[in-house]
C-alpha positions as a printed NumPy array, in Angstrom:
array([[110.225,  81.026,  92.003],
       [112.995,  80.213,  89.524],
       [116.276,  81.982,  90.263],
       [116.985,  84.909,  87.9  ],
       [120.182,  83.289,  86.632],
       [118.232,  80.147,  85.693],
       [115.501,  81.799,  83.597],
       [117.469,  81.851,  80.354],
       [117.695,  85.617,  79.934],
       [120.071,  87.143,  77.423],
       [121.367,  89.56 ,  80.071],
       [120.414,  88.221,  83.522],
       [122.725,  90.759,  85.195],
       [120.162,  93.461,  84.337],
       [117.919,  92.051,  87.084],
       [118.334,  91.513,  90.808],
       [115.98 ,  89.855,  93.281],
       [114.422,  91.401,  96.362],
       [116.609,  89.049,  98.399],
       [119.731,  90.379,  96.68 ],
       [118.706,  93.96 ,  97.461],
       [118.   ,  93.07 , 101.101],
       [121.504,  91.611, 101.347],
       [123.106,  94.754,  99.851],
       [121.368,  97.547, 101.745],
       [124.671,  98.701, 103.24 ],
       [126.74 ,  98.29 , 100.085],
       [128.261, 101.689,  99.344],
       [128.88 , 100.781,  95.705],
       [125.158, 100.699,  94.892],
       [122.356, 103.234,  95.037],
       [118.755, 102.076,  95.274],
       [116.321, 104.301,  93.382],
       [112.545, 104.272,  93.755],
       [110.553, 105.71 ,  90.864],
       [106.749, 105.509,  90.822],
       [103.793, 106.718,  88.835],
       [102.387, 108.175,  92.063],
       [105.041, 110.56 ,  93.339],
       [103.635, 110.466,  96.9  ],
       [104.168, 106.734,  97.469],
       [107.846, 107.087,  98.355],
       [107.001, 109.202, 101.418],
       [104.668, 106.506, 102.804],
       [107.55 , 104.044, 103.144],
       [110.429, 102.86 , 100.977],
       [113.409, 100.514, 101.002],
       [115.97 , 101.72 , 103.568],
       [118.585, 103.851, 101.856],
       [116.57 , 104.313,  98.678],
       [116.438, 107.729,  97.044],
       [113.453, 109.09 ,  95.157],
       [113.641, 109.962,  91.456],
       [110.443, 111.688,  90.331],
       [109.714, 111.004,  86.663],
       [107.899, 114.325,  86.243],
       [110.346, 116.722,  87.904],
       [113.667, 114.86 ,  87.82 ],
       [113.632, 113.15 ,  84.429],
       [111.625, 115.545,  82.276],
       [112.334, 119.078,  81.112],
       [109.945, 121.439,  82.869],
       [109.232, 123.64 ,  79.835],
       [109.3  , 121.594,  76.648],
       [108.282, 117.996,  76.11 ],
       [111.67 , 116.349,  76.342],
       [114.002, 114.739,  78.842],
       [116.513, 116.49 ,  81.031],
       [119.756, 117.551,  79.379],
       [123.319, 116.571,  80.271],
       [123.746, 119.352,  82.846],
       [120.499, 118.48 ,  84.622],
       [121.369, 114.767,  84.596],
       [124.718, 115.534,  86.19 ],
       [122.987, 117.641,  88.845],
       [120.58 , 114.781,  89.584],
       [123.364, 112.231,  89.935],
       [125.383, 114.508,  92.197],
       [122.328, 115.141,  94.381],
       [121.501, 111.458,  94.889],
       [125.131, 110.541,  95.534],
       [125.894, 108.577,  92.375],
       [129.249, 108.367,  90.601],
       [129.877, 106.825,  87.163],
       [131.051, 103.686,  88.994],
       [127.918, 103.398,  91.155],
       [125.505, 100.574,  90.315],
       [121.964, 101.925,  90.426],
       [119.094,  99.588,  91.314],
       [115.653, 100.742,  90.174],
       [112.309,  99.64 ,  91.571],
       [108.808, 101.06 ,  91.79 ],
       [105.062, 100.577,  91.509],
       [103.012,  99.208,  88.589],
       [105.281,  96.152,  88.188],
       [108.209,  98.508,  87.556],
       [106.729, 100.655,  84.759],
       [108.454, 103.777,  85.987],
       [111.527, 101.949,  87.224],
       [112.068, 100.736,  83.649],
       [111.31 , 104.239,  82.373],
       [113.989, 105.712,  84.662],
       [116.386, 102.907,  83.684],
       [115.791, 103.764,  80.008],
       [116.402, 107.487,  80.553],
       [119.649, 106.71 ,  82.385],
       [120.752, 104.703,  79.331],
       [120.36 , 107.833,  77.19 ],
       [123.314, 109.165,  79.188],
       [125.258, 105.917,  79.092],
       [124.917, 104.922,  82.748],
       [125.077, 101.191,  82.066],
       [125.722, 100.215,  85.702],
       [121.993,  99.778,  86.177],
       [119.594,  97.014,  87.18 ],
       [115.893,  96.459,  87.903],
       [114.671,  94.841,  91.126],
       [112.422,  92.03 ,  89.9  ],
       [108.856,  92.356,  91.161],
       [109.291,  95.957,  92.243],
       [107.744,  97.654,  95.214],
       [104.781,  95.269,  95.562],
       [106.938,  92.168,  95.859],
       [109.14 ,  93.819,  98.494],
       [106.058,  94.721, 100.546],
       [104.353,  91.347, 100.048],
       [107.458,  89.675, 101.459],
       [107.103,  91.914, 104.531],
       [110.561,  93.345, 104.088],
       [111.692,  96.472, 105.903],
       [110.348,  99.895, 104.94 ],
       [111.292, 103.31 , 106.269],
       [110.017, 106.87 , 105.999],
       [113.455, 108.318, 106.628],
       [114.614, 110.473, 103.727],
       [117.94 , 109.237, 102.418],
       [120.65 , 111.851, 101.88 ],
       [124.143, 111.183, 100.589],
       [127.283, 113.297, 100.197],
       [127.468, 115.078,  96.874],
       [129.57 , 113.336,  94.256],
       [131.363, 114.311,  91.078],
       [129.668, 113.216,  87.895],
       [130.544, 114.079,  84.306],
       [127.988, 112.76 ,  81.841],
       [128.244, 112.599,  78.06 ],
       [125.726, 114.436,  75.929],
       [122.402, 112.62 ,  75.777],
       [122.393, 110.066,  72.958],
       [118.924, 109.674,  71.437],
       [120.039, 107.733,  68.371],
       [120.296, 104.142,  69.594],
       [117.274, 103.553,  71.829],
       [114.875, 106.455,  71.18 ],
       [112.602, 107.107,  68.2  ],
       [110.93 , 110.344,  67.072],
       [107.762, 110.816,  65.008],
       [109.537, 111.436,  61.688],
       [111.585, 108.3  ,  62.238],
       [108.385, 106.391,  62.95 ],
       [106.896, 107.61 ,  59.662],
       [109.963, 106.368,  57.776],
       [109.839, 103.153,  59.789],
       [106.283, 102.295,  58.744],
       [106.967, 103.265,  55.118],
       [109.766, 100.693,  55.119],
       [107.384,  98.087,  56.617],
       [109.576,  97.68 ,  59.691],
       [108.137,  96.213,  62.892],
       [106.286,  98.139,  65.599],
       [104.878,  96.928,  68.916],
       [101.936,  98.662,  70.597],
       [102.078,  97.724,  74.298],
       [ 98.827,  99.423,  75.356],
       [ 95.625,  97.623,  76.303],
       [ 93.549,  95.939,  73.604],
       [ 90.853,  98.645,  73.786],
       [ 93.433, 101.389,  73.298],
       [ 94.902,  99.52 ,  70.347],
       [ 91.552,  99.141,  68.582],
       [ 90.549, 102.732,  69.285],
       [ 87.671, 101.848,  71.595],
       [ 89.415, 103.85 ,  74.313],
       [ 91.531, 106.997,  74.053],
       [ 93.259, 106.232,  77.353],
       [ 94.078, 103.431,  79.756],
       [ 91.183, 101.813,  81.65 ],
       [ 90.426, 103.728,  84.866],
       [ 92.563, 106.686,  83.759],
       [ 91.448, 110.113,  82.48 ],
       [ 91.738, 111.006,  78.818],
       [ 95.019, 112.874,  78.37 ],
       [ 94.112, 114.686,  75.205],
       [ 94.429, 112.306,  72.255],
       [ 91.947, 113.324,  69.567],
       [ 92.01 , 110.047,  67.659],
       [ 91.96 , 106.44 ,  68.742],
       [ 93.581, 103.432,  67.117],
       [ 97.165, 102.397,  66.464],
       [100.12 , 103.095,  64.202],
       [ 99.816, 101.081,  60.957],
       [101.335,  97.589,  61.027],
       [101.905,  97.697,  64.803],
       [101.431,  94.413,  66.617],
       [ 99.385,  94.465,  69.821],
       [101.442,  92.957,  72.66 ],
       [100.234,  94.489,  75.946],
       [103.119,  95.142,  78.341],
       [101.537,  92.993,  81.103],
       [101.923,  89.789,  79.089],
       [105.612,  89.892,  80.104],
       [105.019,  89.648,  83.861],
       [103.578,  87.143,  86.282],
       [100.274,  88.391,  87.682],
       [100.996,  86.885,  91.096],
       [103.973,  89.076,  92.009],
       [104.917,  91.287,  89.054],
       [108.141,  89.418,  88.317],
       [109.245,  88.885,  84.739],
       [108.363,  85.635,  83.005],
       [111.134,  83.271,  81.934],
       [112.935,  83.725,  78.626],
       [111.144,  80.662,  77.266],
       [107.741,  82.127,  78.125],
       [108.697,  85.532,  76.729],
       [110.039,  83.998,  73.537],
       [106.731,  82.199,  73.081],
       [104.926,  85.562,  73.227],
       [107.213,  87.8  ,  71.197],
       [108.908,  85.42 ,  68.789],
       [106.563,  82.494,  68.244],
       [103.128,  84.116,  68.589],
       [104.013,  87.497,  67.065],
       [106.744,  86.445,  64.626],
       [109.323,  88.95 ,  65.857],
       [113.005,  88.145,  65.457],
       [115.926,  89.354,  67.609],
       [117.479,  90.852,  64.47 ],
       [114.394,  92.902,  63.517],
       [114.401,  96.705,  63.577],
       [111.629,  97.371,  66.115],
       [109.962, 100.461,  67.609],
       [107.818, 100.089,  70.724],
       [105.292, 102.655,  71.958],
       [102.397, 103.176,  74.35 ],
       [100.823, 106.423,  75.601],
       [103.773, 108.501,  76.864],
       [106.594, 105.957,  76.803],
       [106.413, 104.436,  80.276],
       [104.793, 101.072,  79.493],
       [106.862, 100.794,  76.332],
       [110.033, 101.347,  78.4  ],
       [109.031,  98.203,  80.292],
       [108.623,  96.263,  77.033],
       [111.86 ,  97.756,  75.687],
       [113.652,  96.411,  78.79 ],
       [112.14 ,  92.959,  78.239],
       [113.052,  92.763,  74.576],
       [116.511,  94.311,  74.963],
       [117.799,  92.687,  78.151],
       [115.755,  89.561,  78.699],
       [115.367,  88.368,  75.102],
       [118.434,  89.967,  73.534],
       [116.765,  91.86 ,  70.677],
       [119.505,  93.913,  69.055],
       [117.689,  96.942,  67.649],
       [114.751,  98.117,  69.764],
       [113.849, 101.777,  70.193],
       [111.25 , 103.424,  72.391],
       [108.959, 106.016,  70.801],
       [108.251, 108.081,  73.91 ],
       [106.049, 110.556,  72.046],
       [103.738, 107.567,  71.694],
       [ 99.981, 107.949,  71.352],
       [ 99.647, 111.325,  73.074],
       [101.688, 112.662,  70.164],
       [100.675, 110.367,  67.295],
       [ 96.96 , 110.546,  68.118],
       [ 97.096, 114.33 ,  67.788],
       [ 99.341, 114.729,  64.734],
       [ 97.753, 116.168,  61.61 ],
       [ 97.871, 113.909,  58.582],
       [ 99.599, 110.824,  59.995],
       [ 98.137, 107.391,  59.217],
       [ 96.106, 105.583,  61.873],
       [ 94.526, 102.134,  61.852],
       [ 91.667, 100.827,  63.963]])
């Protein structure tokens, strides 16, 4: 395995290895955060000292479809013992889908002291590293967050409509069958209510998994990623790009790749994604 610092990434400091995490388990300046699709996995065993951030209850508003607000984010950070100076290390299942999702949400509040553990939960377990079922609790901290900033890295449906009218670039990171409209949902998952199949006009199909190594879920090198995004799909680091999937989790993963590993300057995540677009009245859809 090539060392992270030798893979040619635009921002290699956004990643840490499992070895690095193992060496920093007792470092009080960091907080390890596990975030999974399956909320029950954490209780079966997790990295010692890691806290659990549940994407459904901790990161999302419980009434309307939106993320937590500034007050709720502050409450979360205080509860898990994080200060503005704390470096948070995210990891999770599904090759870090939800870890990247949590990372992205934290960026909405400007917590830039954040990294992803390369390979996620599976790599840690495959290396037979220590797991615990002990629930980690930390003293409450003080945390003052700015108001959530949706402008730089988040896109909404009306912005997507303007985006496609201007012929700007979009990336659909779902599976090929979802992109073509053959499926209304991910393989082996239930249909979550989309009434129409297909993709947003002009969107390129670049499934999220093309960015990771199938053997251990680690990210491919910058050269390999550039071959996929820039050479094969003709995307440029200066392009104005919106990425989307089904509810924004897989596209958060691709957003992380394009933003931090390849250095694309203007990438936004459309978290409404296909569960919104596939149900909107009157919006254009291609198959």
